[in-house]
SETOR-927209 format. One record per residue: residue in three letters; x negated, y, z negated of N, C-alpha, C, O, CB in turn. Coordinates in steps of 0.02 Angstrom, whole numbers, plus 50000, padded with zeros to 5 digits. Each point is the difference from the previous one (the first is absolute). Glycine has a CB too. Layout:
N
ALAXYZXYZXYZXYZXYZ...
This chain:
441
MET499594994050000500415006050000499575006350000500215005250024500694988549915SER498505005850034499545005749999499855002450071499985006050013499514989849880LEU500404999550153499855001750069500615003250034499945004950036499234985749969VAL501425006549983500625002850028500095007249978500195004350040500334984249962LYS499355012849934500075006749973499535004950035500205005550019500144989649870LYS499045002950119499505004550030500175001650073499985005850021499154989649902LEU501044999450115500125001150071500655003950012500025004350044499374985149980SER501135009149938500635003750009499925007249978500295004550031500354984949951THR498985011849965499895006849976499645004250052500125006150005499834989649878GLU499615001250156499635003650051500385000750065499745002750049499224993149900GLY501665001950052500435001250058499984994850055500275001250054499565010449920TYR499864982750013499984994750050500674996250000500334999349948498424999650039GLU501454998750071500604995950005499834992949979499614996650034500855010750060VAL499814990649850499824993649970500604995350001500555001949980498605003849947THR500744988150096500494994749995499724994549956499454997450014501035005450101LEU499874995449833499784994949952500374993550013500614999950003499125009049911ILE499894985750094500294993350009499864995849938499434999649977500425001150149ASP500674996349846499914995749941500594995249996500555001550023498805007549916LYS500534985250031500544995149992500485002049944500584997950001498654993250041LYS500535012849909500405001649941500385006650010499705005250010499484988649919GLN501485005750067500425005950008499885005149944500075006050010500784986950048SER498985004649882499895004549943499415004750013500025005949983500454985449940ILE499005006050107499415004150015500175005150054499815005849994499434984749975LEU501125007350082500195004650054500465005549974499925005950018499974984750065GLY500585007649876500465004949973499655005349958500165005950005500724985549995ASP498655006449960499625004649959499605004850043499975006049986499964985449923ALA499755006050144499605004250044500435005250037499815005850005499384984750010VAL501395007350009500455004650037500265005449954500075005850020500264984850057ASN499825007749861500275004949952499475005149979500175005849986500624985549974ARG498585006650039499485004549974499645003850055499765005649988500104986649918TYR500095004950155499605003150052500395000250066500504996650009498454999349935ASP500815008350101500315000750066499734994650047499565001450041500595011249941VAL500114981450011499764994350041500594996050027500565000349973498384999149958MET500934996850122500484995250026499844993249970499444998849978500705007750131ALA500364989049889499904993549969500294994550045500545000850028499485004449857VAL499614989350120500234994150036499884993949955499444998949977500305006450137GLN500784990949874499934994149958499834993950042500334998750051500485006249866GLY498684991350062499834994050036499264998349996499625003349964501324999050111ASN498874992649962499314997650003499625003950053500194999850059500174988749903CYS499135015050019499655004650046499604996250053499755003250047500195005149861ALA499994985250086499644996250051500464997350054499774996750046499395000449868VAL501485004250080500504997550048500125005350053500105005949984500444987049927ILE499465005150152500055004750055500645004249996499975006150010499384986050060SER501225004849915500635003749999499995005449946500285005450010500314984450031VAL499095008849902499965004949946499555005950021500175005849987500014985049928LEU499265007650115499555005350023500335004350054499915006150001499114986649972LYS501355004250070500355003950052500545004449970500125005650022499664985350060GLU500565006649866500505004049965499675006249968500315005349995500384984449984ALA498695009450000499635005649971499695004550053499655004849984500114988149917ASP500375005650163499775004050057499245000050006499685005250011501335002049977VAL498694986850004499284999650004499755001650071499425001650009500594989949899GLU500445007950142499795001550069499765007250008499585001450041501254990150000ASN499455013049918499835007150005499595002649942499895006049993501164995550070ALA498714993949895499615002049941499275001250018499734996950047501064996649880ASP498895010950037499295001350009499564995549956499444998250018500845013650012LEU499994986349913499604996249951500444995349961500555001749979498645007850013LEU500564984349997500324995249956499514998249944499424998650012501284996850084ILE499555004849843499594998549941500294993949966500575000349975499115011950010ALA499964982350012500234993849971499644998949933499414998449998500834996650117VAL500145005849830499704999449933500424995449956500125001449941499395010250070LEU500724982850018500364995149961499524996049956499405000750005501484998650084GLY499404996549868499594996249955499594994650033499464998349975501375004049940ALA499414994950141499654994550033499595002650059500275003450044500654988749921ASP498445006450036499565002250054500244997450068499995003550050499054996949870GLU501184993350080500214996950063500605003650031500045000850060499534988249897THR500885013249999500595003750025499795006750028500275002250051500444992149865ASN498815009050052499755006450025499694999250069500105004250044499704999549838LEU499814991050126499684998850066500534998550053499965002750055499024992949887LEU501505000250042500524998350048500425006150018500195000950058499844987449896CYS500105015849998500385006150012499635004650050500315002750045500184996549839CYS498865001550107499615004350045499964997150070500065003650050499275000349851VAL500564989650103499974996750065500675000850038500015001550059499154990249895THR501385007350010500675000550031500135007250023500265001150055500154989449872ALA499435014350030500115007050018499585002150060500235003650044500034998949836HIS499134995050122499555001650056500244996850065499905002750054499144998249865ASN501284993450075500284996750059500605003950028500095000450060499524988549895ILE500795014050000500575004050021499775006850028500275002450050500444991949863ASN498815008750053499755006750018499244999950002499695001049948501335004550000PRO498684993350110499274999450005499625006349979499414999749986500784992250105ASN500165013949907499665006349984500035001749925499715005049978500574998950136ILE500064991949848500095001649929499344998849961499634995350015501605001749994HIS498655007249942499454998949954500264995849941500575000949979498865010250054THR500164984449942500224995749945499484999849944499404999950012501264993250070ILE499605006849857499584999449940500264994149960500594999749985499155012850012ALA499824982949985500204994149961499604999649936499395001049999500914992950107ARG500055004649840499664998849936499814992649996500444995750000500195013849943ILE498724989150054499754993149995499584999549938499475003149995500534995550131ARG500234997549825499685000049934499664993449982499594999949954501255008350012THR499324986450069499734993449982499244999950012499785001450056501334993149972PRO498495003749922499274999950008499774995750059499525001950034500395000049845GLU500414992450133499794995550053500085003250069499654998050048500664992349880TYR500145014650078500125003250065499545006150010499985002950054501204993249941ASN498465005749953499665006449999499555001250060500025005450029500044994149849GLU499534995650140499525001050054500324998950069499905004150045499204992349878GLN501294998350084500234998250066500515004950029500055000750061499744987649908VAL500615015049987500525004350026499705006050037500305002550047500454993949860TYR498675005950071499685005650036499744997850068500005003850047499695001349843ASP500094988650114499734997450063500554998950052499875000550060499214994149876ILE501535003950041500534998350048500585005049997500554998550022499144989449966ARG500175018249985500545004949994500295002150068500595001650004498875002549891ASP500134995950157500265001750066500524994950024500485001850033498425003849994ALA500984988149956500484994750020500675001049966500524998150028498524994049990PHE500965010749923500635001249964500285007050015500535001749975499074990649935GLY500055011550130500245006750017499965004849941500425004449993500324990550090LEU498765004349874499945004149939499585006250013499454999650027500664990149904SER500155016050049499625006250004499595001049936499465002950002501425002150072MET499384992649871499655000649936500184994249955500574997650001499425014950009VAL499534985149951500114994849951499895003049930499485003149987500154987850094LEU500855008249876499965002649931499884994349952500354995050001500415014550028ASN498744991449928499894995349944499915004249938499435001249978500044989950097PRO501085011349894499955004649943499634997149940499655003649965501405001550074GLU499034988449950499664996949943499245000150009499635001549952501384991250029ARG498775005850078499285000150013499735007149994499485001149970500634988950105ARG500255014749954499795007049996500005002549928499565003749980500894998250135LEU500054996149847500045002249931499434997149958499765003349953501484997650058SER498544993150006499444997149964499365004250009499595000549955500924988050059ILE499435014450045499435004450013500055006349958499505002449973500414993150144GLU500705007349877500105006049961499854998649926499705004249966501174999850116ILE499344990349893499874998349930499264999249987499745002249949501384992250043GLU498545002350054499274999249993499655006749995499525000749962500554988550102ARG500175015749973499705006749997500125003249932499575003649975500594997650150LEU500424997649846500145002649933499534997049948499815003449952501394998350081LEU498624992149977499564996649951499295002950001499654999649951501044990050063ARG499115013450041499335002950005499945006349957499475001449972500424993850143TYR500665008749882500025006149960500614999649954500525003050015498905003850076PRO500534989749852500584998749957500315006449971500564999749974498944989350000GLY500155016650029500275006249971500555003250040500365004249975498544997449976PHE501174996450112500515003050042500624995550002499964993950005499155011750064LEU501484997749928500624996250003500184998150071500284994750012500115011249886HIS499444998450150500114998650070499435002850042499685004949981501574995350001ARG498634996550075499505002450047500284999250071500214994550019498845002449902GLU500975008550116500204999750070499415002350042499715005249988501514997049984SER498614993850078499395001150039500145003150068500514998550032498974991849909PHE500075014250080500055003450065499315000450032499494998449969501515008349990ALA499004995450105499375001350036499524994149993499415000949982500755011449999LYS500094981850035499594993949998499674998949932499414998549994500385002950128ASP500624999549825499814998949931499485005049973499674998649950500574989450070ARG499695017750012499535005049977500325005349956499655003549963499694994550140VAL501325002549900500375004949959500574996449966500304995450029499395014150049GLU500484992549860500554996849965500425005149963499775005349980499544984450009ILE501325008550003500445003549953500104995249941500274994650009500325012450083VAL499204995149849500034995749942500455003149947500115006149999498734989650025GLU501435000149933500435002349946499684998849932499764994549986501255003350085VAL498995007349887499774999349931500555002749954500375004550019498404996650015ARG501274996049907500495002449951499645003849945499484997849976501284992450048VAL499505015649958499715004149947500234997549932500595000349984499365009750094ASP499584987349882500184997849933499755005049948499725005250018500244982850020GLU500145010449898499845004849946499255001749998499825005549979501144989949957LYS498615000050085499285001249995499705002850064499405001350003500564989449917SER500455010450131499745002350064499765007249996500335004249969500454988050089PRO498655009349973499775007050003500445004550042499915006150001498944989749984LEU501635001250050500465004050041500555003349959500325004750023499444987750072VAL500365005249844500555002749958499895007549990499485002249976500664986649965HIS500375015150077500015007349994499475003450044499845005949990500584992749894CYS499324997850165499525002950047500385003150059500434996850028498674994849938ASN500735014650052500295003150059499674997150062499424998150000500825012549936LEU500154989050119499734997350062499405003950024499534997150028501614998950001MET498865010649961499435004050023499364998549961499465001850022501355007150011ASN499274987949909499414998249960499814992750007499604997449962500725011449958LEU499974987850131499864992850009499264998850011499744994849981501415003650067GLY498515006449984499284999250013499584999649937499444997750003500745008550102LYS500104996149839499644999549936500074993049969499614998149957500575014250025VAL500334984050042500134993349973499634994750041499714995449971501405008449988THR498894996950107499674995150043499575003450053500205005150028500754986949952THR498475005150032499565002650053500184997050067499755002250052499344999349864ALA501354993550085500204996750062500425004850042500445003549973499544985249971LYS499905011550120500385004250046500674996750013500034995050036498915009550017VAL501594998249918500664996950006500525005550012499865005949993499804984649930LEU500945007350097500575004650008500614996749970500174994350017499335010750089VAL500844998549850500614997449969500585001150049500175005750016499404996649866CYS500724992250142500555000550050500655001849966500315005150015499114986450057VAL500805004249883500635001049965499924997249929499554996249985501125003150123VAL499805002949850500044997449931500714997749989500485003450018498605004449940LEU500994986350013500664997349983500105000949924499634997149960500344994450137ARG500535012549885500135001449929500744998649986500445003150029498645005649966ASP501054986549961500694998249983500404998450062500595001850005499355005349893GLY499744989550150500354997950060500065005450053500254998750055500354993549875MET499185013950056500055005650047499335001450032499485000049967501465004949965VAL499074996250134499385001550036499845007449995500435004350011499804986250069ILE499155011049904499775007049995499415000850047499534996149999500865004949880THR499645004250163499425001950040499645005549962500225005750000500354991250111PRO498875001549855499705004849952499645005750034499694999250053500204991449867ASP500145015350048499575005650021499445000749949499934995949955501055010150101GLY498614999249952499415000749958500165000949927499584998449958499865006550138LYS501164997549887500185001249930500314993849967500145000049940500035012050088PHE499944982950011500334994049974499584996949944499394999550006501134998450106GLU499815000149833499664997149943500224992849990500594998649995499335012749951PHE499594984250052500154992949991500254998549929499795003249952499334994050134GLU501344998049910500274998049935499954992449992499924996450050500875013449951VAL499254987949937499984992849987500604996750035500565002449996498864999549892GLY500444992650145500534996350036500035001650074500334996450037500295003549858ASP499045005450126500005001750072499674994450040499504997149979500475015149993ARG500314986550086499694995450048499725004250057500385003350036500424987049934VAL498565009650037499655004750045499744996250061499664994949993500025012549909PHE500484995250156499784996950063499465004450031500115005950015501034988850004VAL498275002349989499405003750019499714997350064499964993950009499815008649870THR500045002050166499644998050061499255000749988499785005149974501204998550099ALA498644991449946499285000249990499664995250048500284994950018499875008149861PRO499234998750143499614995050037499894993849957499905000649939499535008650127THR500594985049964499924993849962499355000049960499974997249946500694996850141SER498825009149940499355000249967500025004049934499554999449959499914999650153ASN501075005149878500055004149940500414996849944500045002749945499855007250128LEU500424984449942500474997249952499684998149933500285001249947500374994650149ALA498755001349907499664998049938499865006149956500094999749940499404990450119ASN500285015449972499865006149962500635003049971500005002649944499024999650130LEU501534997449963500645002649976500214996349937500215003149951500125000150166LEU499634990249883500194996049942499555001649940500245000649943500174990450133LYS498955009749938499525001549946500155006749968500015000749939499124992550120ASP500995011949983500135006749974500665000449962500065004049953499295000650142LEU501134991349923500655000049966499994995549938500514999449965500045002950144GLY498884994549878499944995749942500354993450008500154996649950499775013549983ILE500214988050129500334993650013499474995050022499924998650059501185007149974ILE498534991749920499454995450016500244992949988500044997649943499095011150026LYS501024988050085500214993049996499604995950050499965001850059501205001649904ARG498544991250013499604995950045500454996050047500574998449982498535000949931PRO500654999150146500394995950046500214993449968499634997249959499775008050138ALA501174992349921500274994049969499574993950014499754999150056501405005849954LYS498774990949940499654993650007500464994149985499964994750032498975011049937ARG501524995349983500474994649982500715002550012500225004949971498984990449942VAL501165001250132500665002150022500504994449988499884994350017499615013350071ILE501094994249883500554995349991500585002350045500225005849996499434991449884ILE500594998350163500555001450046500604995949978499964993849997499245008950099CYS501355000649891500624996549981500444999450062500235005050027499704999449854GLY500194989550140500384998850061499554997450055499475002750013501335006449955GLY499424985550064499584996750050500275000650070499974995250039499674997049874GLY500635013550105500275001150067499475001650051499404999049988501635004949960ARG499194998550110499545001150056499495005549984499414999450017501484997050061ILE499335008949888499535005449983499454997249956499415001650010501505007049999SER499284987449942499504997149954499514995650038499405000149986501455000149921TYR499404996050141499574995850040499495004150038499404998849997501524992850013TYR499325013550027499545004150040499515003849955499415000550016501485000750071LEU499375001349856499565003949955499464995649969499415001850001501555005849975ALA499244986649998499514995549969499484997750051499414999349983501464996949936SER499345002750143499534998050052499465005250010499424998450013501494995350044ARG499285012749937499525005550009499565000849938499395001050005501415004750072LEU499514993949864499635001649938499474994849982499485001849974501545004149987VAL499124987750053499504994849982499365001050040499464997949977501474994149996LYS499125011050085499395001350040499555005249967499415000350015501234996850088SER499665006949853499615005049963499734997549934499695003749963501015004950090GLY499424984949934499744997049938500425001449939499764998949944499135002150105MET501735001349960500425001349942500294993549972500074995050035500215016350012ASP499884988949888500334994449966500755001150007500275004549968498764993949949ILE501314997550123500705001050016500434994449970499844994150008499835011950098THR500864995949861500504995249974500685001950028500215005849996499114992249898ILE501044997050133500685001050023500474995849956499894994049991499725008250128ILE500915001049854500504996549961500644999550041500285005150021499214999049869GLU500744989850123500584999050043500464994849969499784994949974499545008050128LYS501334998549900500504995849968500174993850042500164994749973500305015449972ASN499514990750122500194994550045499434995150007499455001850020501345005950041HIS499344985949924499484994950000499724998850071499404999350009501134995449891GLU499915005050149499784998850069499555005750025499514998750034501544994849988LYS499125012749960499575005650019499324999449967499495001650031501525005649982CYS498984990549926499364999149965499564995050036499405001150008501165001749883LEU499744991750130499624994950036499725002850066499434998750018501284992349930TYR499715012950087499785003050063499425004949989499514999950036501664998750010LEU498915005649904499485005049985499354996749978499455002150019501445006149949ALA499174986549992499414996549976499624996950059499384999750000501194998049890GLU499804999950160499684997050059499685005350044499454999050026501384991649970GLN499525015050012499755005250045499475004449968499585002850035501534997150020LEU498915000849879499545004549964499634996249945500155000949941500615008950084PRO498774986049994499674995749951499595003849948499854997349946500114994050141LYS499855014949927499595004049954500425004449954499735003949960499364996050124VAL501574999549921500455004049959500324995649947500184994350013500055013450084ASN499844995049842500334996449945500765000550010500285005449997498754997049924ILE501294991950089500734999850010500334997249938499864994449980499995004250145ILE500595005449843500344998049939500744999050015500335004550025498835001749904HIS501104987850055500714998750009500365002249936499934996949948499854993450131GLY500615015149926500355002449942500395006350014499975002850055499164992149875ASP501245007450020500425005950006499625006149974499795000249942501264992850044ALA498845012050058499615005849982500355004549948499685004349971499814995250142THR501164999549876500345003849948499954996649932500255002649950500535001850136ASP498904989849912499864996649937499365003149971499454998250020501104990850019PHE499545015749915499425003849976499504995749963499415001749997501335008149995SER499484984549980499524995549968499534996950052499424998849986501424998649923LEU499435001550152499584997650055499495005350020499414998550011501524994250029LEU499305013549965499555005450017499455000849947499425001350016501525004550045GLU499254993449877499515000549946499494994450004499415001049987501455004549940SER499384988550091499544994350006499505001050058499464997250000501434995249952GLU499315011650097499555001650055499585006249986499675002750044501164992150034ARG499205007549859499605005749978500135006250045499545003050026499594989149930ILE501515009550050500195005750042499695006549976499845004350040501234989849986GLU498835006549908499725006249973499275000950021499735005549994501054993649909LYS498904995650121499305000450021499925001150075499445001050024500284991549881CYS500835007450132499945000850072499925007550017500215004349963500484985350056ASP499005011650038499915006950023500625002650035500165006049996498614991950016THR501574997750024500595002050039500544994849994499884994050006499395012350074LEU501344996149908500604995750000500445002250057500195005850005499754992449869ILE500234997050171500415001650058500644996049996499994993950001498985008650070ALA501605001049925500654996849995500334999850068500215005150027499924998749854MET499904990250149500264999350068500464994050006499974996350049498995009049994THR501494993849909500504994950007500545002450048499955005650026499834990249857GLY500725000250130500525001950047500535004549970500455002250036499344987350022LEU500185012049877500505004149967499695006449973499524999849962501134989950008ASP499625016050051499745006549977500035000549924499525002349969500845002950138GLU500204992749864500095000749927499474996049963499735002349949501504999450067MET498624992350009499494995849968499325003350006499615000049952501064989750074ASN499185013150032499365003450009499925005949953499475001149972500544995350148MET500535007349871499985005849955499884997949928499615003249964501155002950113VAL499564988549901499924997649932499284997749989499695001649949501524994950047ILE498524999750052499314997649994499515005849996499544999949959500774989850105SER499795015449979499545005750001500055004149936499505002349974500584997950150LEU500535000849852500095003749937499654996449943499695003249957501415001250084TYR498944989049958499664996149948499245000850007499655001049951501314990850045GLY498795007650066499285000750011499755006849978499465000649971500634991550124ASN500305013149920499795006749980500015000749924499575003449971500885001150136SER500044992349860500065000649927499424996949963499845002149944501394997950070ILE498454995050015499444996749966499335002650026499474997349982501244992550001GLY499315015450058499385003450019499644997450061499405001250006500515001149877VAL500434994250162499674998050063499795006350038500405004650008500294984649997SER498705010950018499715006050029500375002450063500135005950008498784990549946GLN501264998950091500345001850062500604995450011499944993949995498975010250054VAL501664998949964500624996350013500275002050068500035005950017500234993549858ILE499944995650164500295001250067500664996250002500044994249983498815007250073THR501685002149967500674997349997500335000250069500035005350032500074998349849LYS500144990750142500374999850064500745001349986500314996649960498864995250090VAL501105013449983500705001849993500285001150070499765004350037500065000949848GLU500694990950135500285000450067500715002750002500195003450047499084987249983TYR501135007849920500725001250005500275005049949500605001550000499504987150044PHE499475014049913500215004849949499925007050030499445002350012500214990049892GLU500915011250107499995006250039499915006349958499895005450028500834988950053ASN499335005349853499935005949958499265001549988499724998049949501394999649996SER498585005850103499285001349995499835004749943499454999649971500474998750152GLN500545006249859499875004749945499944996249934499575001649958501065007450103MET499794985949929499954995949939499354996050000499674999549949501594999850045LEU498574997850063499394996150005499395004249983499544997749966501004995150121GLY499475013549936499435004449988499885001549927499445001949981500775002950129LYS500304994449849499935001449929499794993949959499845000649941501025008350073LEU499154985250017499814993949965499264998550010499745001250055501434994349959PRO498495001949936499294998350006499904993550039499794994949972499985011049920LEU500374994450173499954994050043499365000050041499914995650042501335003949963GLY498325005449984499385000350039500135001850072500415004450014499094987249910SER500165005050121500095001250072500614996050024500034994049991498735008050024ILE501715001550017500604996750026499924999050074499855004750037500875000649873ILE499384988550113499914998450071500674997450027500384996849965498395000550018ASP501365004350081500634998350031499884997750072499865004150043500755004249884PRO499444985150086499894997550068500475003150052499805001250057499804988249893LYS501025011850030500485003050047499805007050021500075001850058500834991349890GLU498845010750005499795006950016499424999950049499965004150046500434999749840LEU499154991650103499424999450045500234998250071499765002950048499524993649855SER501184998850102500254998150066500385005750033499915001350060500184986949900SER500325015350001500385005650027499555005450028500125002650054500794994949865ASN498565004250044499545005150024499674998050066499925004250044499874999249838THR500034990350124499674997650061500495000350059499815002150054499454990449877ILE501355005550058500505000050054500185007250019500085001550059500364987449901VAL499645015449990500175007050015499465003250044500165003750047500474997249844ARG498744997850093499465002650041500074997650072499915004050047499344996449852TYR500904993250111500074997350067500595003250037499955001750058499564987449902VAL501055011850004500595002950031499875007250021500205002150055500534990449876ARG498935011250027499855007050018499535000350060500085004250044500084999249837ALA499364992150120499534999850057500364998050064499845002450054499234994749867LEU501434998550072500394997850058500415005950028500075000750061499984987649893LYS500215015850001500405005750021499565005650027500185003350049500684993749866ASN498585004150054499555005450019499354997150027499564998149961500955009649952GLN499434991850151499424996650030499355003649986499474996950004501284998950084THR499285010749896499395003849983500095003249932500555001649979499215000550142SER499704998849844499975003749936500354996649942500115003149949499835007150118ALA500254983449940500324996549945499474998049948499414999450015501494996350062ALA499335003349861499544998149946499714993150012500344995550026500315011649895VAL498724992050060499684993450006500084996049935499904994050000499285010750083SER501004998749863500174996549938500495004249960499995006150003498884988249995VAL501575002249965500525003349960500014996749931500024993949995500675008950108HIS499295001349844500024997449932500505003949959500035006250006498774990150003SER501605000349950500445003349952499655000449933499724995049977501315001050084ILE498985009849908499705000849934500515003549954500545001950022498284998850027ALA501004999949888500435003449951500704996949999500505003550007498855007150009ASP500674982949976500644996349996500425001050063500625000249996499365000949880GLY499694999450181500355000650063500275006950015500345001050051499954987349935GLN499575016749972500255006750010499565004250045500195005450022500344993949867VAL498874998350124499515003750040499704995250051499914994149986499835014049919GLU500104994550154499714995950052499335002750020499925006150009501224990850033ALA498374998849966499345001850024499894996850067500084993950007499475007349875GLN500255002850168499914997450068499315002050026499745005349985501504995250036GLU498494995050020499355001350031500105000950075500314995850034499104997449877PHE500335012450115500075001550071499315000650032499535002849971501565003150008ARG498854991550082499405001250041500205004950054500434998550041499074990049936LEU500205017450024500245005550041499794999150073499434998550016500515009049883ASP500554993550145499874999850072500075007050029500045004949963500364983150044GLU499635012450059500025006550033500655003849988500035006050014499224989350072THR501265001449888500645003549988500025003449931500475003749987500084988050088ALA498965007049882500015002749932499955007650001499565002950032499914986549926LYS500985013950006500005007349995499505002349947499794996349956501405003950080ASN498625006249970499595003649950499304997349991499685001249948501375001349996CYS498704993750105499304997749996499535006150000500105004750039500214984450020GLY499195010749898499505005349998500195005949956499595004549990500094992150121LYS500935003449861500225005549956499864998249927500114994349980500785009050104PRO498875001549876499944998749928500694998649970500505002950020498475004549974LEU501054988149957500644998149970500375006049970500615000149999498924988649977LYS500095016349999500335005849970500385004150051500415004349981498694995949933GLN500794998650150500365003650052500584995950029500365002350045498585003849982ILE501154987949948500524995550026500584999749951499894999249940499244994050123LYS501475007349963500594999649958500304993050003500264997950051499975014449967LEU499724984249926500274993349995500715000349972500185004849966498664990450018LYS501554999750030500664999549971499954999249924499484997849974500974997150133LYS500085006949858500014999549928499884992849977500274995350030500515014549965ASN498824989549952499844993449971499634995550048500054993949996500965007149934VAL498605002050116499554996350044499295002149983499865006049993501014993350100LEU498684996049900499325001449979499514995850041500074993950005500335008849879ILE499105000650145499444996450032499494998549946499725004649970500485001250144VAL499664987849874499584998149943499314997650019499564999549957501484997649984CYS498855001450122499334997850021499935000850076500484999050037499474992949866ILE499455010050118499835000450071499364996050010499505001049965501055010550048ARG499474984150036499394996450018499785002350069500354999050050499984990949880HIS499095013450073499725002450063499364996250014499495000949967501015010650016GLU499534984150068499454995450016499854995949937500434996349978499085011750110SER499894992649884499844996049940500085003949936499864997549946499344996050123GLU501035012849936500055004349942500714999949972500495000750037498605006550009LEU500964991949888500645000349964500065006649964499545002249966500464985250021GLN500585015850020500115006449967500634999749957500544998350025498895007650070ILE500504995849842500585001649958500125007350013499625004249976500154986849933PRO500755010750129500045006750030500165005749951500304999149948500064995150154ASP499415011849919500205006249968500265004650054500114997850057499045000949849GLY500965007650079500295004650048499585001250061500275002050052500285003249854ASP498804993750089499555001250057499904993950044499685000450052499755008249879SER500844985750049499914993850038500395000350066500525003250004499314990449889VAL499905003050158500324999650065500014992850024499614995949976500035015950052PHE500814986750019500014993450031499985000850075500205005250027500454989949876TYR499124999650131499925000250073500284993650031500134995149965498845012250023GLU501134992950076500204994150037499504994349986499395001250003501175005950087GLY499684987049896499574994449984499914998849926499764994749979499665007450127ASP500765002949853499944999349927500554995549972500524998950032498955012549962THR500414986149947500524996549961500235004649945499595002749962499914985950064VAL501165012349968500285004549950500514996149958500424996550027499405013750049ILE500134990649858500474996649955500475005349971499785005249975499374985849997VAL501495007650034500525004849982500474996949947500194994250006499755011250109VAL500234998549835500474997849948500635004450005499955006150003499104990049921THR501535000750077500635003650008500524997349952499984994249980499765008050139GLY500745002149862500584997849963500454996050046499995000950061499955009149864LYS500454985450047500404995650042500575003750037500304997250045499434993649875LYS500415015450060500505003950036499765002050070500415001450044500025002949846HIS498914995750119499725001750065499824993650037499564996349979500005014749976ILE500784987750100499844994150041499485002250051500145004050044501024990949940VAL498245002450010499455001850044499874994250048499684995149982499815012549930ASN500774993050149499894994950050499345000950037499674995250019501565003849994ARG498595007449997499385001650035499625005349960500285003349957500254994050154PHE498835003449904499585004749963500285007150003500005003549950499014989250074ASN501225009350035500245006950008500635001549959500205005849994499304994150120ASP500824995049858500595001149960499855003349932500465002049965500054988150091ILE498865010449926499825002849934499985007650001499975003249948499384986550028PHE500675013350084499925007350005500685003550004500484997450028498425000950030GLU501125007749912500595004350010499995002650071499485001850026500535001549851GLU500584996950155500045002450068499985007750002500035002950054500624986749978
C-alpha cells in the first residue's frame, strides 16, 4: 500500500490488481486508484486492467513465480510495457539477472538482499540511526539523536563548527514528529533527530566530536530467520563477526544451518527473554529484531534497549504511526517496503522524464522528507551561478555538489555545472520529477 500511496499522490494513473476485495476496497477508499479483482497472472484479468495501454507493470506478490509469470504474460500482451518483478528467493538470486530478458523484465527487485546491505552499513558506524548513500557511496545523509549528554544540547546551528570539525550540513531536524528546516539561530534540544549531510570520509570524525564512540559490531544476535536474516548473515560472517540467529520454525532452522554453517542457529522463541538471557544478549554489540511480526520486533528491541544493548535495529513494515515509533527507543528502524517503494518511484520518474530524472531517491525523517541525487545534463538550469543568486522553492535545499572528484558541502558561493552530481532535499509537498523542478519560475 505504501507504493500505491506514493504513485497516486504524484498523480500517476494507478490500477491495483489483487484477489482480496478488502484490500482493493481499502485502496480505492484511501487513494485515487482503479481496482481489478483477480489473479494478475491471468490474461483476462490483465486485459481488464488495460495492460495493453499501460506503460509499466509492477509485480510484487508473495510468490516469485507468480511475479515472473505476471511479467511474461503482460509483456506478451504489450511488448512495449516496462515490467518490474520482486524476486526474493535466494536460489533465484543469480539466475534471474542472467535470464531477465527472457522474462521481459525491466527491473528485478530484491528488497531483502538490498536491506541486508543497508544493515551491514549501519553496523560499521553504530552511532548513526540511519545512513543513506549518494554519489557512489562518497556522500551520506546520516541520522543522529540528541541525548542528554550530547554537546549539541542548546547549541545554535551557527555554532555547530565549535562542536565538530567535520564539514557537514544539517538538512532537517525532526522534533516531536514535526520536520524543521533549521536556520542559523536554531537551537538543538534533547530528543531531536538530526539529519546531516557529510562526505563518508568525515563520518568517523563526526561521531568522535559528538561523543558517540562505539566500536564496530563483533557479536550480533538476529531474531527471526527470514530472507533478510539469511542475506545479512551471509554477508556478516565474511567479516569475521560472531552471528547468532534465533528462529522459532524448526524447518527454517535446519535450512539455515545447512546454508550458513559458520552461523549459530538457535531453535527457539525470541520473545522468551530467558532464552535471550541464556544467549547472553546483554553482551552482544548489536541486537536485530527481524521476525515476521512488527509488534514482536518492537518488544524484543525495547527489551534489548532496557538492558543496555549498544545497538538495536528493528524491522517494522506494517505499523504506520511513524510519530509514535520515533518516540520509542527502538534504535534504527528499517522497512523493506519503503526501500522497494523508493526504488520503484525513481524508476517511474525516470520513465516519465527521459532527461534530468533522479538517479537515486531516499525517504528520510519518517518519510516526511525526500533526498534525491541528480546528474546534471545540458538541460539543467542555473549552471555556473552562485547559489546565493538562485531562488529555490520553499523547503528545498541543495546539500551537496560533486564536481569531478571534488565534494562540496555548499554555501552561498558554491556553483554547479553540467556533468556535476547534485543532492537535493525537499519536503514531501514538493514533487520533484526533474532537477529543474527545484527552482522558482
